[in-house]
C-alpha angles and dihedrals in degrees: 000000000000119000111254094257091050091060087069095044093098096047118106107236117227125180094210087062090056088050088068092064119107095247143009088247088060090052090051093049094048089055088063093073095075137025090222088060099043096104098030093096090066088073102052116122097202110076111188120175115178122178117200101191144011088256091058089056095068125111094290090062093048091043091053093052092047089049092053094053093046092052098048116131096184126073095208127086113184099177135015120192121181124173120174135160095228113025094165093062089057098044099131093051092048091050087056092048095046090049089052095052092046087057089050093054098244116202103187127040133179116182117177128179111188104190123082093249104096122229116227110223108230124241093243090073097053096084104049103143096185094055112119102163128028127186111184127180133188094351139125133208123244116256110267093011117175108218120200111165098152096173100040114128107164126038127184120181122180119183093351122152102235115171122184095265093054095044090054091051091044093053095043091047094053105059093162096050113134104167130035124182118185117186120183092342118154152180094059120110101175131044115184115177113189092159104118090202095059104091104158131055127176125188121185129179098349107207127221117267118242095224124087127249134063112356097227146106133197135216123215110180115141095172099045115118103184123037114179117185114181139167133017118327097185109227095322114132109225108200128193113218104171121357093143096150097051114138098168127034119177104183100182095152139112135207116215120238112240093245087061099052124100113255088241089075108039139352110220132156118240094238091067091064093099093057090044088054093050085061088056093053092049088050095051093049089052091049092052090051093050095048098036090111098053120114097210119043128178125187135172141205101290092049092050095048094049090046092060097059099067089045089069087064089051094252111170121231121222115257110262122218095200117132095189121046122184124190118200100192146086109259108243139153088263094062107018097095094042085055091048090051089050091051091051089054093053105070090157097057116128100165129044123183123187110195108194093165097088125077137002111311090211094051122093134149099234096197105188094007092191089054094050091048087069087077089072089074094052136077126200094247091060095037097059101014122174092024132125135180100238097182107031109123105159135035120185120190116190107195126193127150137168091226117072094203099034113134125214106195092167087056090055092047091053094044094049087048092054092050090053097048104034099090097182099035112154105178137007107197123198116193112189111195124202114241136170104275120226089211106041100020091224134115093258140158117232110252082219094075093055093044086049089058093048095050093048092055088062096051120101115253133178096217115095096185097066141127133180117220124195129174141153124234138174119255115249 
């Protein structure tokens, strides 16, 4: 039998194959299997250094990175990925590494600091003309930084201090930027995007600002085509000032009630909740007005619950132009009538998606519970009477729950109503996804989903060109 290293002797070595390995250390180890490969790693253009503990960030780790740079046979570095638990303590080394990749025209950079102590990005990196994508975590910018990333197209920041002054410099210094994702970033109050190339903005988990005054921030982005706001944004009021070019608006976020906030953020008496909720209602009305022209709209539980409350006072919603509406929520008595009001305000809708896969089916915000309970006395027929869905052709329900015998009567009520009122409906698709059950501890499909399909088949419907589709799938 041949020795282990002889088995690889006939293989043709390629440095681009080594670049696909998880880390540069893996690439170096792989080259040990054959003498023909022993120097191949010096030509890879993808350098990835990932530390997994503080112990691994000792001099051995730093020495290895320095060794890799010193042995390189190629002048081109396509990607540099560095993840360390404590970047600030290795600042001198990191400056040297950043300088090296700048000289070698790096295109893609991932720089992650895991510990709470933020790493301040040095000025030498702010003028990288070759940079195309930049993924930065737990870092801050130097005061007075001059930013010039002329080729940058995609930017992802996670837990980055980004005040108004820095955001202005960032946007003006990235004329080619197309996509910007900000996760748990804070300190900015005003985001004005006048770059006509930037089409997609994602905001996730906006954090409170440290300064006093009103806890809000505003977005001015007349050329933006997709705006996605997801996650909890505490009690910060995110206002849309100008988003006139939006085509898609996934609004899967929630704002906390003051009674739910930790006392380190605000101090508010419980009896002020109603006034605080009134601000929610006004904000939601403004959101719907600002996104009334979008073609694809997504909302979640908080949005639907808040939307129901002003409807009790017969407040009219603006007409929505959207053709595809996605609901990321579990249909309950706390959001059913908010959903119904939204459907009524969407006469141009052709596709309705109900995603019950995300989130906890038992969780709801229940703002003004006494107000929401008024929905118990209503039914959909009376709530939006004399209304039909003239353009709805497709309804898709993705159903996944952690309880194999959990009923959803409100879901059946909404589904039955859609069948009755969608006069040109062509297909109703139910996708039941397998999920770890909290009762039987198996990856099962709730029998309710199959029963729902069977019951809907027996419901009257005006559409003659209609089919019901049911299938099971595994959750990803």
